[in-house]
N, CA, C and O atoms as a MOPAC input file, in Angstrom:
PM7 MOZYME 1SCF
protein

 N     85.21100 1   125.67000 1   111.42100 1
 C     85.01400 1   125.46200 1   110.00800 1
 C     83.54000 1   125.33100 1   109.70000 1
 O     83.12300 1   125.72800 1   108.61200 1
 N     82.73800 1   124.80300 1   110.58300 1
 C     81.31600 1   124.73800 1   110.32200 1
 C     80.77500 1   123.33100 1   110.26700 1
 O     81.39200 1   122.39300 1   110.77200 1
 N     79.62500 1   123.19100 1   109.65300 1
 C     78.90900 1   121.92200 1   109.56400 1
 C     79.13400 1   121.32500 1   108.18700 1
 O     78.92400 1   122.00100 1   107.17900 1
 N     79.56000 1   120.06600 1   108.12800 1
 C     79.84800 1   119.38500 1   106.87700 1
 C     78.90500 1   118.20600 1   106.71900 1
 O     78.60200 1   117.53000 1   107.70200 1
 N     78.43600 1   117.94200 1   105.51500 1
 C     77.52900 1   116.83700 1   105.23200 1
 C     78.29700 1   115.67200 1   104.63200 1
 O     79.22600 1   115.86600 1   103.84800 1
 N     77.90500 1   114.46100 1   105.00500 1
 C     78.51900 1   113.24400 1   104.50200 1
 C     77.41700 1   112.23300 1   104.21600 1
 O     76.27400 1   112.42900 1   104.62900 1
 N     77.74800 1   111.15500 1   103.51600 1
 C     76.81900 1   110.06600 1   103.26900 1
 C     76.83000 1   109.17900 1   104.51100 1
 O     77.85500 1   108.58500 1   104.84600 1
 N     75.71100 1   109.09400 1   105.18000 1
 C     75.61800 1   108.42400 1   106.47900 1
 C     75.94400 1   106.93300 1   106.41300 1
 O     76.46700 1   106.37600 1   107.37800 1
 N     75.64200 1   106.27900 1   105.29200 1
 C     75.84100 1   104.83700 1   105.20700 1
 C     77.09400 1   104.43700 1   104.44300 1
 O     77.24900 1   103.26800 1   104.08900 1
 N     78.00100 1   105.39400 1   104.17900 1
 C     79.25300 1   105.07700 1   103.50500 1
 C     80.38800 1   105.29100 1   104.49000 1
 O     80.26100 1   106.08500 1   105.42200 1
 N     81.48100 1   104.60100 1   104.29600 1
 C     82.66400 1   104.86200 1   105.09300 1
 C     83.06200 1   103.73700 1   106.02500 1
 O     82.52200 1   102.63200 1   105.97900 1
 N     84.01600 1   104.05300 1   106.86300 1
 C     84.56500 1   103.10200 1   107.81400 1
 C     83.52800 1   102.72900 1   108.85300 1
 O     82.84000 1   103.59600 1   109.39200 1
 N     83.41700 1   101.45100 1   109.13100 1
 C     82.49300 1   101.00200 1   110.16900 1
 C     83.18100 1   101.13400 1   111.51900 1
 O     84.32100 1   100.70300 1   111.69500 1
 N     82.47500 1   101.73400 1   112.46900 1
 C     82.95200 1   101.82000 1   113.83200 1
 C     82.01000 1   100.98800 1   114.67600 1
 O     80.81100 1   101.26200 1   114.74000 1
 N     82.55200 1    99.97600 1   115.31800 1
 C     81.72800 1    99.07500 1   116.10800 1
 C     81.27700 1    99.74800 1   117.40100 1
 O     82.06700 1   100.40500 1   118.07900 1
 N     80.03000 1    99.58100 1   117.72700 1
 C     79.49700 1   100.03400 1   119.01400 1
 C     78.68600 1    98.89100 1   119.60600 1
 O     77.98700 1    98.18300 1   118.88100 1
 N     78.77500 1    98.71100 1   120.90300 1
 C     77.99000 1    97.64200 1   121.51400 1
 C     76.49900 1    97.92800 1   121.38400 1
 O     76.07400 1    99.08000 1   121.48200 1
 N     75.70900 1    96.88800 1   121.16400 1
 C     74.27000 1    97.09900 1   121.10000 1
 C     73.76800 1    97.33600 1   122.51600 1
 O     74.19300 1    96.66100 1   123.45300 1
 N     72.85900 1    98.30100 1   122.67000 1
 C     72.32200 1    98.62100 1   123.99000 1
 C     70.91800 1    99.13700 1   123.82000 1
 O     70.64700 1    99.93500 1   122.92300 1
 N     70.01800 1    98.68700 1   124.67800 1
 C     68.64300 1    99.16200 1   124.63000 1
 C     68.58500 1   100.62600 1   125.00500 1
 O     67.71500 1   101.35800 1   124.53200 1
 N     69.48300 1   101.04900 1   125.83200 1
 C     69.49200 1   102.41700 1   126.31500 1
 C     70.15900 1   103.33000 1   125.27400 1
 O     71.35800 1   103.21000 1   125.02600 1
 N     69.38900 1   104.23700 1   124.67000 1
 C     69.92300 1   105.13100 1   123.64300 1
 C     71.05200 1   106.00100 1   124.16500 1
 O     71.99700 1   106.28800 1   123.43000 1
 N     70.97500 1   106.41800 1   125.39800 1
 C     72.02400 1   107.26000 1   125.96600 1
 C     73.34300 1   106.50200 1   125.99400 1
 O     74.38500 1   107.05000 1   125.63300 1
 N     73.30200 1   105.24200 1   126.42300 1
 C     74.52100 1   104.43600 1   126.44600 1
 C     75.02300 1   104.18200 1   125.03800 1
 O     76.23100 1   104.18000 1   124.79900 1
 N     74.10600 1   103.96900 1   124.10200 1
 C     74.50500 1   103.72600 1   122.71400 1
 C     75.18700 1   104.95500 1   122.11800 1
 O     76.20100 1   104.82400 1   121.43300 1
 N     74.64100 1   106.15600 1   122.37000 1
 C     75.27400 1   107.39200 1   121.87200 1
 C     76.64100 1   107.59100 1   122.50900 1
 O     77.59700 1   107.97600 1   121.83500 1
 N     76.73000 1   107.32700 1   123.81000 1
 C     78.01100 1   107.47300 1   124.50400 1
 C     79.04000 1   106.49300 1   123.94500 1
 O     80.20800 1   106.84500 1   123.77800 1
 N     78.60900 1   105.26500 1   123.65400 1
 C     79.51600 1   104.26500 1   123.08600 1
 C     79.99400 1   104.68700 1   121.70700 1
 O     81.17300 1   104.54700 1   121.38400 1
 N     79.07700 1   105.20400 1   120.89300 1
 C     79.45300 1   105.66600 1   119.55200 1
 C     80.41500 1   106.84300 1   119.66200 1
 O     81.39100 1   106.91300 1   118.91400 1
 N     80.15500 1   107.76600 1   120.58100 1
 C     81.04600 1   108.91300 1   120.80000 1
 C     82.43900 1   108.44000 1   121.17500 1
 O     83.43000 1   108.94400 1   120.64600 1
 N     82.52400 1   107.48300 1   122.07800 1
 C     83.82200 1   106.94900 1   122.50800 1
 C     84.54100 1   106.25400 1   121.35200 1
 O     85.75400 1   106.40000 1   121.19500 1
 N     83.79500 1   105.50200 1   120.54600 1
 C     84.39400 1   104.81900 1   119.39600 1
 C     84.95600 1   105.82400 1   118.39100 1
 O     86.03400 1   105.61900 1   117.83400 1
 N     84.22200 1   106.90200 1   118.16600 1
 C     84.68600 1   107.93100 1   117.22600 1
 C     85.90000 1   108.66800 1   117.77900 1
 O     86.82000 1   108.99100 1   117.02800 1
 N     85.91500 1   108.93700 1   119.07800 1
 C     87.06600 1   109.59700 1   119.68500 1
 C     88.29600 1   108.68500 1   119.58300 1
 O     89.39700 1   109.15500 1   119.29600 1
 N     88.10600 1   107.40200 1   119.81600 1
 C     89.21900 1   106.44500 1   119.68900 1
 C     89.72300 1   106.38700 1   118.25000 1
 O     90.92700 1   106.26800 1   118.02200 1
 N     88.81800 1   106.47100 1   117.28000 1
 C     89.21100 1   106.47600 1   115.87100 1
 C     90.14700 1   107.64400 1   115.58500 1
 O     91.17800 1   107.46700 1   114.93700 1
 N     89.79600 1   108.83900 1   116.06400 1
 C     90.64600 1   110.02000 1   115.86700 1
 C     91.99700 1   109.81600 1   116.54900 1
 O     93.03700 1   110.11200 1   115.96100 1
 N     91.99100 1   109.31700 1   117.77100 1
 C     93.23500 1   109.10600 1   118.51200 1
 C     94.09900 1   108.04300 1   117.84500 1
 O     95.31900 1   108.19000 1   117.77500 1
 N     93.47100 1   106.96500 1   117.35200 1
 C     94.21500 1   105.88900 1   116.70400 1
 C     94.88000 1   106.34500 1   115.41300 1
 O     95.87400 1   105.75500 1   114.99000 1
 N     94.34500 1   107.38500 1   114.78100 1
 C     94.95700 1   107.93500 1   113.56400 1
 C     96.19900 1   108.75800 1   113.89300 1
 O     96.94400 1   109.14700 1   112.99400 1
 N     96.42300 1   109.02200 1   115.17500 1
 C     97.63700 1   109.72300 1   115.58400 1
 C     97.53500 1   111.23600 1   115.61700 1
 O     98.55800 1   111.91600 1   115.69000 1
 N     96.33200 1   111.77800 1   115.56500 1
 C     96.18000 1   113.22400 1   115.61100 1
 C     96.40100 1   113.72700 1   117.03000 1
 O     95.93500 1   113.12100 1   117.99500 1
 N     97.11300 1   114.83500 1   117.14400 1
 C     97.37200 1   115.45500 1   118.43800 1
 C     96.32000 1   116.54500 1   118.65200 1
 O     96.39300 1   117.61700 1   118.05200 1
 N     95.34200 1   116.25600 1   119.51500 1
 C     94.24400 1   117.17800 1   119.77800 1
 C     94.18700 1   117.42500 1   121.28100 1
 O     94.00700 1   116.49200 1   122.06300 1
 N     94.33900 1   118.68100 1   121.68100 1
 C     94.20200 1   119.03400 1   123.08900 1
 C     92.72100 1   119.11700 1   123.43400 1
 O     91.93300 1   119.69300 1   122.68500 1
 N     92.35200 1   118.54300 1   124.56200 1
 C     90.97400 1   118.57900 1   125.07400 1
 C     89.95800 1   118.03700 1   124.06600 1
 O     88.88600 1   118.61500 1   123.88400 1
 N     90.30200 1   116.92900 1   123.41600 1
 C     89.40300 1   116.32900 1   122.42800 1
 C     88.11700 1   115.86500 1   123.09000 1
 O     88.13200 1   115.16600 1   124.10300 1
 N     87.00300 1   116.27100 1   122.49200 1
 C     85.68000 1   115.80100 1   122.89900 1
 C     84.90800 1   115.49900 1   121.61900 1
 O     84.87700 1   116.31200 1   120.69400 1
 N     84.28800 1   114.32800 1   121.57500 1
 C     83.49900 1   113.92300 1   120.42000 1
 C     82.13400 1   113.48100 1   120.92600 1
 O     82.03200 1   112.62100 1   121.80100 1
 N     81.08700 1   114.07800 1   120.36500 1
 C     79.72700 1   113.69000 1   120.70700 1
 C     79.01900 1   113.16200 1   119.48400 1
 O     79.31200 1   113.57400 1   118.36200 1
 N     78.07600 1   112.24100 1   119.69700 1
 C     77.32100 1   111.65500 1   118.59100 1
 C     75.84800 1   111.63400 1   118.95800 1
 O     75.47200 1   111.20300 1   120.04800 1
 N     75.01400 1   112.10700 1   118.03200 1
 C     73.56800 1   112.05600 1   118.25200 1
 C     72.86500 1   111.96000 1   116.91000 1
 O     72.84800 1   112.91900 1   116.13800 1
 N     72.28500 1   110.79700 1   116.63400 1
 C     71.47000 1   110.56000 1   115.44900 1
 C     72.14100 1   110.99500 1   114.14300 1
 O     71.54300 1   111.71000 1   113.33900 1
 N     73.37700 1   110.56200 1   113.94000 1
 C     74.07400 1   110.83700 1   112.68900 1
 C     74.87800 1   112.11400 1   112.67100 1
 O     75.57400 1   112.38500 1   111.69200 1
 N     74.80500 1   112.91900 1   113.73600 1
 C     75.56000 1   114.17200 1   113.80100 1
 C     76.66900 1   114.02100 1   114.83400 1
 O     76.41900 1   113.70000 1   115.99600 1
 N     77.89700 1   114.25900 1   114.38800 1
 C     79.05800 1   114.22900 1   115.27300 1
 C     79.47100 1   115.66700 1   115.55300 1
 O     79.59600 1   116.47700 1   114.63500 1
 N     79.68000 1   115.97400 1   116.82500 1
 C     80.20400 1   117.27900 1   117.21600 1
 C     81.58700 1   117.04600 1   117.80300 1
 O     81.76100 1   116.22600 1   118.70400 1
 N     82.57700 1   117.78100 1   117.27900 1
 C     83.95600 1   117.60200 1   117.72500 1
 C     84.50400 1   118.92700 1   118.24800 1
 O     84.38400 1   119.96900 1   117.60400 1
 N     85.11100 1   118.85800 1   119.43700 1
 C     85.72700 1   120.00800 1   120.10100 1
 C     87.18300 1   119.67700 1   120.38400 1
 O     87.55600 1   118.50800 1   120.48800 1
 N     88.00000 1   120.70800 1   120.50800 1
 C     89.39300 1   120.54900 1   120.88900 1
 C     90.23700 1   121.59200 1   120.18900 1
 O     89.72300 1   122.46700 1   119.49400 1
 N     91.53400 1   121.48600 1   120.38200 1
 C     92.48200 1   122.40700 1   119.75700 1
 C     93.53000 1   121.59600 1   119.01300 1
 O     94.11800 1   120.66500 1   119.56200 1
 N     93.76000 1   121.96400 1   117.74700 1
 C     94.76500 1   121.30100 1   116.91200 1
 C     95.79300 1   122.32800 1   116.46100 1
 O     95.55100 1   123.53400 1   116.51300 1
 N     96.92800 1   121.83900 1   116.02500 1
 C     98.01900 1   122.70500 1   115.60200 1
 C     97.76000 1   123.36100 1   114.24900 1
 O     98.08300 1   124.53400 1   114.06000 1
 N     97.17700 1   122.61200 1   113.29800 1
 C     97.09400 1   123.11600 1   111.92100 1
 C     95.71400 1   122.93900 1   111.30500 1
 O     94.92000 1   122.10400 1   111.73700 1
 N     95.45200 1   123.74500 1   110.28800 1
 C     94.22400 1   123.62800 1   109.50200 1
 C     94.15000 1   122.25800 1   108.83900 1
 O     93.06900 1   121.67900 1   108.72700 1
 N     95.28500 1   121.74000 1   108.40300 1
 C     95.32700 1   120.42000 1   107.77100 1
 C     94.82600 1   119.33900 1   108.73400 1
 O     94.02100 1   118.48900 1   108.35300 1
 N     95.30500 1   119.37600 1   109.98300 1
 C     94.83500 1   118.39700 1   110.96800 1
 C     93.33800 1   118.55300 1   111.20700 1
 O     92.61600 1   117.56200 1   111.31700 1
 N     92.88100 1   119.78000 1   111.28700 1
 C     91.44600 1   120.03500 1   111.49100 1
 C     90.61900 1   119.37200 1   110.38900 1
 O     89.64900 1   118.66500 1   110.66200 1
 N     91.01900 1   119.61200 1   109.14800 1
 C     90.27800 1   119.06100 1   108.01400 1
 C     90.33300 1   117.53700 1   108.00400 1
 O     89.32900 1   116.88700 1   107.71100 1
 N     91.48200 1   116.96400 1   108.31700 1
 C     91.61300 1   115.50800 1   108.32800 1
 C     90.74000 1   114.89000 1   109.40900 1
 O     90.13300 1   113.84300 1   109.18600 1
 N     90.66600 1   115.51900 1   110.57100 1
 C     89.82800 1   114.99300 1   111.64500 1
 C     88.36000 1   115.02400 1   111.22600 1
 O     87.62500 1   114.06600 1   111.46500 1
 N     87.93600 1   116.11300 1   110.60600 1
 C     86.55000 1   116.20300 1   110.12000 1
 C     86.28700 1   115.08500 1   109.10800 1
 O     85.22300 1   114.46700 1   109.13500 1
 N     87.23100 1   114.82400 1   108.22900 1
 C     87.04600 1   113.78000 1   107.22500 1
 C     87.06200 1   112.38400 1   107.83300 1
 O     86.29000 1   111.52300 1   107.41100 1
 N     87.92700 1   112.14300 1   108.81500 1
 C     87.94100 1   110.84000 1   109.48700 1
 C     86.57800 1   110.57100 1   110.10300 1
 O     86.02900 1   109.47900 1   109.95900 1
 N     86.03900 1   111.56000 1   110.78300 1
 C     84.73900 1   111.38800 1   111.43000 1
 C     83.61000 1   111.27800 1   110.40800 1
 O     82.72600 1   110.43100 1   110.54200 1
 N     83.64000 1   112.12800 1   109.39400 1
 C     82.56500 1   112.14800 1   108.40500 1
 C     82.53800 1   110.94700 1   107.49100 1
 O     81.47200 1   110.53400 1   107.03500 1
 N     83.70100 1   110.37900 1   107.21700 1
 C     83.78600 1   109.20300 1   106.35600 1
 C     83.64200 1   107.92400 1   107.18700 1
 O     84.37000 1   106.95400 1   106.97900 1
 N     82.70900 1   107.93400 1   108.11500 1
 C     82.43500 1   106.80300 1   108.99100 1
 C     80.95400 1   106.45700 1   108.87200 1
 O     80.10600 1   107.34800 1   108.90000 1
 N     80.64000 1   105.17800 1   108.74100 1
 C     79.24300 1   104.77300 1   108.61200 1
 C     78.43300 1   105.25300 1   109.80900 1
 O     78.87700 1   105.19500 1   110.95600 1
 N     77.23400 1   105.72800 1   109.50500 1
 C     76.33900 1   106.23000 1   110.53900 1
 C     76.45000 1   107.72000 1   110.76100 1
 O     75.66300 1   108.29700 1   111.51300 1
 N     77.43000 1   108.36200 1   110.11000 1
 C     77.63500 1   109.79800 1   110.27800 1
 C     77.14100 1   110.52800 1   109.03900 1
 O     77.59500 1   110.26700 1   107.92500 1
 N     76.19800 1   111.45200 1   109.25200 1
 C     75.65800 1   112.25000 1   108.14900 1
 C     76.23100 1   113.66500 1   108.16400 1
 O     76.34700 1   114.29400 1   107.11200 1
 N     76.59100 1   114.17400 1   109.35000 1
 C     77.12800 1   115.52900 1   109.45900 1
 C     78.18300 1   115.58000 1   110.55100 1
 O     78.13000 1   114.83700 1   111.53000 1
 N     79.15100 1   116.48400 1   110.35600 1
 C     80.14100 1   116.76700 1   111.38500 1
 C     80.04600 1   118.24500 1   111.71000 1
 O     80.20700 1   119.10000 1   110.83900 1
 N     79.78100 1   118.53400 1   112.97900 1
 C     79.76200 1   119.90400 1   113.48000 1
 C     81.14900 1   120.17700 1   114.04200 1
 O     81.48100 1   119.76100 1   115.15300 1
 N     81.95100 1   120.88300 1   113.25400 1
 C     83.35300 1   121.14600 1   113.57600 1
 C     83.46000 1   122.35500 1   114.49900 1
 O     83.15900 1   123.48200 1   114.10400 1
 N     83.88700 1   122.11000 1   115.71400 1
 C     84.11100 1   123.18400 1   116.67800 1
 C     85.55800 1   123.17800 1   117.15100 1
 O     85.87300 1   123.64200 1   118.24700 1
 N     86.42800 1   122.64300 1   116.30300 1
 C     87.85000 1   122.60800 1   116.61800 1
 C     88.46200 1   124.00400 1   116.49000 1
 O     88.08100 1   124.78400 1   115.61800 1
 N     89.39900 1   124.29700 1   117.35800 1
 C     90.18500 1   125.52900 1   117.29300 1
 C     91.53100 1   125.18300 1   116.67100 1
 O     92.06600 1   124.09700 1   116.89500 1
 N     92.08700 1   126.12900 1   115.87200 1
 C     93.36700 1   125.90700 1   115.19800 1
 C     94.37500 1   126.91500 1   115.71300 1
 O     94.11400 1   128.11800 1   115.72300 1
 N     95.53500 1   126.41800 1   116.14600 1
 C     96.58600 1   127.30700 1   116.65200 1
 C     97.27600 1   128.07600 1   115.53000 1
 O     97.63000 1   129.24100 1   115.70700 1
 N     97.47000 1   127.43600 1   114.37700 1
 C     98.11500 1   128.09500 1   113.23500 1
 C     97.15000 1   128.09100 1   112.05100 1
 O     97.23300 1   127.21300 1   111.19200 1
 N     96.23200 1   129.06800 1   111.99600 1
 C     95.26100 1   129.09200 1   110.90000 1
 C     95.93500 1   129.19600 1   109.52600 1
 O     97.00500 1   129.78800 1   109.38500 1
 N     95.29700 1   128.62000 1   108.54400 1
 C     95.77000 1   128.65400 1   107.15400 1
 C     94.54600 1   128.52600 1   106.26400 1
 O     93.46900 1   128.16600 1   106.74000 1
 N     94.69900 1   128.81800 1   104.96600 1
 C     93.55500 1   128.65300 1   104.05600 1
 C     93.06500 1   127.20300 1   104.03700 1
 O     93.84800 1   126.26400 1   104.17900 1
 N     91.76600 1   127.04800 1   103.86100 1
 C     91.16200 1   125.71800 1   103.81100 1
 C     91.42200 1   125.04500 1   102.46900 1
 O     91.48500 1   125.70000 1   101.42800 1
 N     91.56900 1   123.73500 1   102.51500 1
 C     91.61400 1   122.94500 1   101.28300 1
 C     90.18200 1   122.79700 1   100.79300 1
 O     89.23700 1   122.98500 1   101.55900 1
 N     90.01900 1   122.46000 1    99.51700 1
 C     88.67100 1   122.17900 1    99.03800 1
 C     88.36300 1   120.70400 1    99.31000 1
 O     89.26400 1   119.90400 1    99.56000 1
 N     87.09400 1   120.36700 1    99.25800 1
 C     86.66700 1   118.99100 1    99.49200 1
 C     86.06100 1   118.43600 1    98.21600 1
 O     85.47000 1   119.17400 1    97.42800 1
 N     86.21200 1   117.13600 1    98.01700 1
 C     85.71500 1   116.46700 1    96.81900 1
 C     85.04200 1   115.16700 1    97.23300 1
 O     85.62000 1   114.36900 1    97.97000 1
 N     83.81000 1   114.95300 1    96.75500 1
 C     83.11700 1   113.69800 1    97.01500 1
 C     83.37100 1   112.73700 1    95.85900 1
 O     83.05600 1   113.02900 1    94.70500 1
 N     83.94000 1   111.59700 1    96.19000 1
 C     84.28000 1   110.57900 1    95.19800 1
 C     83.00300 1   110.02600 1    94.57400 1
 O     82.03100 1   109.72500 1    95.26700 1
 N     83.02900 1   109.90100 1    93.24800 1
 C     81.91700 1   109.33400 1    92.49300 1
 C     82.34800 1   108.00300 1    91.88800 1
 O     83.53900 1   107.71400 1    91.77400 1
 N     81.36800 1   107.20200 1    91.50300 1
 C     81.65900 1   105.91900 1    90.87100 1
 C     82.54200 1   106.15300 1    89.64800 1
 O     82.26400 1   107.03100 1    88.83000 1
 N     83.60100 1   105.36500 1    89.53000 1
 C     84.51100 1   105.47000 1    88.39500 1
 C     85.67900 1   106.41400 1    88.64100 1
 O     86.58100 1   106.50300 1    87.80900 1
 N     85.67900 1   107.11800 1    89.76600 1
 C     86.78500 1   108.03200 1    90.07700 1
 C     88.02900 1   107.26300 1    90.50100 1
 O     87.95100 1   106.16400 1    91.05000 1
 N     89.15400 1   107.86300 1    90.23700 1
 C     90.44700 1   107.41900 1    90.75800 1
 C     91.17800 1   108.69900 1    91.15600 1
 O     90.78600 1   109.79300 1    90.75000 1
 N     92.22300 1   108.56400 1    91.93600 1
 C     92.96300 1   109.76800 1    92.32200 1
 C     93.56600 1   110.45600 1    91.10200 1
 O     93.62500 1   111.68400 1    91.05300 1
 N     94.01100 1   109.68500 1    90.12500 1
 C     94.57900 1   110.31400 1    88.92500 1
 C     93.49800 1   111.03500 1    88.11900 1
 O     93.75600 1   112.09700 1    87.55300 1
 N     92.30300 1   110.47400 1    88.06400 1
 C     91.19900 1   111.13500 1    87.36000 1
 C     90.82700 1   112.44000 1    88.06200 1
 O     90.58100 1   113.45600 1    87.41300 1
 N     90.78800 1   112.39900 1    89.38700 1
 C     90.47900 1   113.60900 1    90.15800 1
 C     91.58000 1   114.64900 1    89.96400 1
 O     91.29000 1   115.83300 1    89.79300 1
 N     92.84900 1   114.21200 1    89.99100 1
 C     93.97400 1   115.12500 1    89.79300 1
 C     93.92100 1   115.77500 1    88.41400 1
 O     94.21100 1   116.96300 1    88.27200 1
 N     93.55700 1   115.00600 1    87.41600 1
 C     93.42400 1   115.54700 1    86.05400 1
 C     92.34500 1   116.62800 1    86.02000 1
 O     92.52100 1   117.68000 1    85.40600 1
 N     91.21800 1   116.34700 1    86.69800 1
 C     90.10800 1   117.29900 1    86.73300 1
 C     90.46700 1   118.56500 1    87.51200 1
 O     90.14700 1   119.67300 1    87.08300 1
 N     91.12900 1   118.39800 1    88.65000 1
 C     91.40600 1   119.52600 1    89.54300 1
 C     92.65200 1   120.29500 1    89.12300 1
 O     92.63600 1   121.52500 1    89.08600 1
 N     93.73400 1   119.58100 1    88.80600 1
 C     95.02200 1   120.21600 1    88.52900 1
 C     95.38100 1   120.25300 1    87.04600 1
 O     96.32300 1   120.93800 1    86.64700 1
 N     94.62000 1   119.50700 1    86.22300 1
 C     94.95500 1   119.44300 1    84.80600 1
 C     96.07200 1   118.46100 1    84.51100 1
 O     96.57500 1   118.42700 1    83.38800 1
 N     96.47600 1   117.65500 1    85.49900 1
 C     97.58800 1   116.71600 1    85.34000 1
 C     97.32500 1   115.48400 1    86.20100 1
 O     97.34900 1   115.56200 1    87.43000 1
 N     97.07400 1   114.35400 1    85.55500 1
 C     96.76300 1   113.12000 1    86.27500 1
 C     97.92400 1   112.66000 1    87.15300 1
 O     97.71000 1   111.97800 1    88.15400 1
 N     99.14900 1   113.02800 1    86.78600 1
 C    100.31900 1   112.59300 1    87.55100 1
 C    100.47900 1   113.33800 1    88.88500 1
 O    101.40100 1   113.04900 1    89.64800 1
 N     99.60600 1   114.27000 1    89.15800 1
 C     99.65600 1   114.97500 1    90.44300 1
 C     98.78000 1   114.30100 1    91.50600 1
 O     98.50000 1   114.87900 1    92.55600 1
 N     98.35000 1   113.05500 1    91.20900 1
 C     97.51900 1   112.33500 1    92.18000 1
 C     98.20900 1   112.15700 1    93.53400 1
 O     97.51500 1   112.09300 1    94.54900 1
 N     99.58100 1   112.07200 1    93.60100 1
 C    100.19400 1   111.93100 1    94.93000 1
 C     99.90800 1   113.11900 1    95.85900 1
 O     99.91800 1   112.95900 1    97.08000 1
 N     99.65600 1   114.29800 1    95.30000 1
 C     99.29600 1   115.44400 1    96.14300 1
 C     98.00700 1   115.14800 1    96.91300 1
 O     97.90000 1   115.44300 1    98.10300 1
 N     97.04700 1   114.57200 1    96.22400 1
 C     95.76300 1   114.25000 1    96.85200 1
 C     95.94900 1   113.09600 1    97.84300 1
 O     95.41000 1   113.12300 1    98.94900 1
 N     96.71300 1   112.09000 1    97.43400 1
 C     96.95500 1   110.94800 1    98.31700 1
 C     97.60200 1   111.40200 1    99.62700 1
 O     97.12800 1   111.04200 1   100.70500 1
 N     98.66400 1   112.17400 1    99.54700 1
 C     99.37400 1   112.63700 1   100.74500 1
 C     98.50100 1   113.55600 1   101.59600 1
 O     98.60700 1   113.54800 1   102.82300 1
 N     97.64300 1   114.34200 1   100.96100 1
 C     96.76100 1   115.25300 1   101.70600 1
 C     95.69900 1   114.49600 1   102.49200 1
 O     95.04900 1   115.06600 1   103.36800 1
 N     95.52100 1   113.21600 1   102.18400 1
 C     94.48500 1   112.42600 1   102.84700 1
 C     95.04800 1   111.27500 1   103.67500 1
 O     94.30700 1   110.37900 1   104.08000 1
 N     96.35800 1   111.29700 1   103.92700 1
 C     96.95700 1   110.31400 1   104.81300 1
 C     96.76100 1   110.78800 1   106.23100 1
 O     96.86700 1   111.99800 1   106.43500 1
 N     96.49600 1   110.00300 1   107.20600 1
 C     96.55100 1   108.55400 1   107.23800 1
 C     95.22400 1   107.87800 1   106.89300 1
 O     95.11800 1   106.65400 1   106.97600 1
 N     94.20500 1   108.66500 1   106.50300 1
 C     92.91200 1   108.04000 1   106.18700 1
 C     93.02800 1   107.10400 1   104.98700 1
 O     92.41500 1   106.03700 1   104.96700 1
 N     93.80900 1   107.50100 1   103.99600 1
 C     94.04700 1   106.64300 1   102.83000 1
 C     95.36100 1   105.90000 1   103.04400 1
 O     96.39600 1   106.50500 1   103.32600 1
 N     95.30000 1   104.59100 1   102.90500 1
 C     96.50800 1   103.78300 1   103.03100 1
 C     97.03400 1   103.34600 1   101.66700 1
 O     98.18000 1   102.91500 1   101.53900 1
 N     96.17800 1   103.46300 1   100.64800 1
 C     96.53500 1   103.02000 1    99.30700 1
 C     95.82100 1   103.93800 1    98.31600 1
 O     94.61300 1   104.14000 1    98.44000 1
 N     96.53500 1   104.50200 1    97.33400 1
 C     95.89300 1   105.41400 1    96.38800 1
 C     94.80600 1   104.76400 1    95.53600 1
 O     93.99800 1   105.46400 1    94.92600 1
 N     94.78200 1   103.44300 1    95.49000 1
 C     93.77000 1   102.74300 1    94.69600 1
 C     92.53200 1   102.37600 1    95.50200 1
 O     91.59800 1   101.78800 1    94.95600 1
 N     92.50400 1   102.71100 1    96.78800 1
 C     91.38300 1   102.31300 1    97.64400 1
 C     90.57700 1   103.53100 1    98.07900 1
 O     90.67200 1   103.99700 1    99.21400 1
 N     89.77800 1   104.03100 1    97.13200 1
 C     88.80700 1   105.07500 1    97.43100 1
 C     87.44100 1   104.52400 1    97.04000 1
 O     87.36100 1   103.56300 1    96.27600 1
 N     86.37200 1   105.11600 1    97.55100 1
 C     85.04700 1   104.57900 1    97.28500 1
 C     84.04000 1   105.70400 1    97.07400 1
 O     84.20900 1   106.79600 1    97.61600 1
 N     82.99100 1   105.44500 1    96.28900 1
 C     81.96000 1   106.46000 1    96.06500 1
 C     81.34400 1   106.91700 1    97.39000 1
 O     81.03400 1   106.11100 1    98.26800 1
 N     81.18000 1   108.21600 1    97.50200 1
 C     80.62500 1   108.81500 1    98.71300 1
 C     81.69200 1   109.28500 1    99.67200 1
 O     81.41000 1   110.08800 1   100.56200 1
 N     82.90800 1   108.80700 1    99.51300 1
 C     84.00400 1   109.24700 1   100.36900 1
 C     84.32600 1   110.70000 1   100.05100 1
 O     84.28000 1   111.10400 1    98.88900 1
 N     84.64900 1   111.48700 1   101.06500 1
 C     85.01100 1   112.87800 1   100.86800 1
 C     86.51600 1   113.01600 1   101.09400 1
 O     87.04300 1   112.54300 1   102.10000 1
 N     87.20300 1   113.66700 1   100.15300 1
 C     88.65700 1   113.83500 1   100.19700 1
 C     89.04500 1   115.30900 1   100.28400 1
 O     88.32000 1   116.18500 1    99.81200 1
 N     90.20000 1   115.56700 1   100.89500 1
 C     90.79500 1   116.90500 1   100.89700 1
 C     91.53200 1   117.09300 1    99.56500 1
 O     92.23400 1   116.19600 1    99.09800 1
 N     91.36100 1   118.26500 1    98.97100 1
 C     92.07100 1   118.59000 1    97.73600 1
 C     92.90000 1   119.85000 1    98.01800 1
 O     92.35800 1   120.95400 1    98.07100 1
 N     94.21300 1   119.67800 1    98.19700 1
 C     95.04200 1   120.84100 1    98.49900 1
 C     95.25800 1   121.69300 1    97.25700 1
 O     95.13800 1   121.20200 1    96.13500 1
 N     95.57700 1   122.97300 1    97.45500 1
 C     95.90400 1   123.79800 1    96.29600 1
 C     97.17100 1   123.26600 1    95.60500 1
 O     98.04300 1   122.69200 1    96.25700 1
 N     97.26200 1   123.45700 1    94.31100 1
 C     98.43600 1   123.01700 1    93.56300 1
 C     99.64700 1   123.81700 1    94.04800 1
 O     99.54600 1   125.01300 1    94.32200 1
 N    100.78000 1   123.14500 1    94.15000 1
 C    102.00900 1   123.79300 1    94.63000 1
 C    102.54300 1   124.76000 1    93.58600 1
 O    103.57000 1   125.40200 1    93.80600 1

């Protein structure tokens, strides 16, 4: 899919042990990010996650384009991450969803109204971003969301 930009200081905090050695610190951050993807329940064959100065590189094979996009968003919506270099392979390619960066004052219904012309279609956006979103009312400025095509 390519290289995606994110707000480096917004998103989920991933704890990494403090270490004077930068190599150990990068390795710890890489492991924390890989665990984050695994904890979300994504099935990725040969998952590899690298981290270097705000850039995450992710390798592996996933079943669907949807999983690919969600993994990129999980990684990108993490504090300290400015870019995700997506090198995931997809077994069943499909058209990409569009991405939307949440702005102050946004809600899923407001975004749905803007994108689909109907605020009541917000569940489409909510479901397209599960398991990253646990509650449709808990989004934040700078967060990047998947916007699926209207059914």
